[in-house]
C-alpha positions as CSV (number, residue, x, y, z in Angstrom):
1,M,13.4,-10.4,7.7
2,S,16.5,-10.8,5.5
3,G,17.4,-9.8,2.1
4,S,16.9,-13.6,0.8
5,A,13.1,-13.8,2.3
6,I,10.0,-14.9,0.1
7,L,7.8,-12.4,-0.3
8,D,4.5,-13.6,-1.4
9,S,2.7,-11.0,-3.4
10,Q,-0.8,-12.5,-3.0
11,R,-0.6,-12.5,0.7
12,M,0.7,-9.0,0.0
13,F,-1.9,-7.7,-1.9
14,E,-4.6,-8.9,0.3
15,H,-2.7,-7.1,3.6
16,A,-3.0,-4.0,1.5
17,C,-7.0,-4.5,0.9
18,A,-7.7,-5.3,4.5
19,F,-6.0,-1.6,4.8
20,C,-7.7,-0.1,2.3
21,D,-10.9,-1.8,4.2
22,C,-10.0,-0.1,7.2
23,A,-9.5,3.5,5.6
24,K,-13.0,3.1,3.7
25,F,-14.3,2.0,6.9
26,C,-12.9,5.1,8.8
27,E,-14.4,7.3,6.0
28,V,-18.0,6.0,5.5
29,E,-19.0,4.7,9.5
30,P,-17.2,6.9,11.7
31,N,-19.9,7.0,13.7
32,N,-20.0,3.2,14.6
33,I,-16.7,3.2,16.2
34,E,-17.4,2.7,19.9
35,Y,-14.0,4.6,21.3
36,R,-13.9,7.5,18.6
37,M,-12.1,10.7,18.7
38,H,-13.6,13.8,17.4
39,S,-12.8,12.5,13.9
40,H,-10.9,9.3,12.4
41,T,-10.0,11.3,8.8
42,V,-6.4,10.9,10.2
43,S,-6.7,7.2,10.9
44,G,-8.5,6.9,7.6
45,I,-5.6,9.0,5.7
46,V,-2.8,7.0,7.2
47,N,-4.5,3.6,6.5
48,S,-4.8,4.8,2.7
49,A,-1.0,6.1,2.9
50,F,-0.4,2.7,3.9
51,A,-2.5,0.7,1.8
52,C,-0.7,2.4,-1.5
53,E,2.2,1.8,-0.2
54,V,1.5,-2.3,0.3
55,F,0.1,-2.0,-3.3
56,I,3.1,-0.6,-4.6
57,K,5.3,-3.2,-2.9
58,T,3.3,-5.6,-4.3
59,L,3.7,-4.8,-8.0
60,L,8.1,-4.4,-7.4
61,V,7.7,-8.1,-5.7
62,F,5.7,-9.0,-8.8
63,H,8.3,-7.6,-10.5
64,G,11.1,-9.5,-8.9
65,R,12.5,-7.0,-6.3
66,T,13.4,-7.9,-2.8
67,V,13.0,-7.2,0.6
68,T,16.4,-5.4,0.5
69,E,15.5,-3.5,-2.7
70,I,11.9,-2.4,-1.1
71,K,12.9,-0.5,1.7
72,G,11.6,3.0,2.3
73,H,7.9,4.3,2.5
74,K,7.9,7.4,0.2
75,L,5.0,6.0,-2.0
76,K,6.5,8.7,-5.1
77,T,10.3,7.0,-5.1
78,L,8.1,3.8,-5.0
79,W,6.4,4.8,-7.7
80,E,9.0,5.5,-9.8
81,E,10.6,2.8,-9.3
82,F,7.6,0.5,-10.3
83,R,7.0,3.1,-13.3
84,T,10.8,1.6,-14.5
85,L,10.2,-1.5,-13.8
86,D,6.6,-1.5,-16.2
87,N,6.3,1.7,-17.6
88,A,3.4,1.1,-19.7
89,T,1.2,-0.4,-16.7
90,A,2.1,3.0,-14.6
91,A,1.0,4.8,-17.5
92,L,-2.6,3.4,-17.7
93,V,-2.7,3.9,-13.8
94,E,-2.0,7.7,-13.9
95,E,-4.6,7.9,-16.8
């Protein structure tokens, strides 16, 4: 994917929702997983973190950021970038 690739924020949002659903499934339905470990807690946490990353990157794309501008996986750094673009919305979420 190059820096000039067009990102579809709607599709990104749908992917983030899917990871969120997977995280919830690991938390709520762990006994229905056929090949399970002792606990799916770590899997749920990883899916939750990735969902957060994609949600924040969706907001950044919605505000005009490009692929090269949204690289990285640090949630705090990504959130701080969003806060610089839309402080009012970030403040509402943080409340």
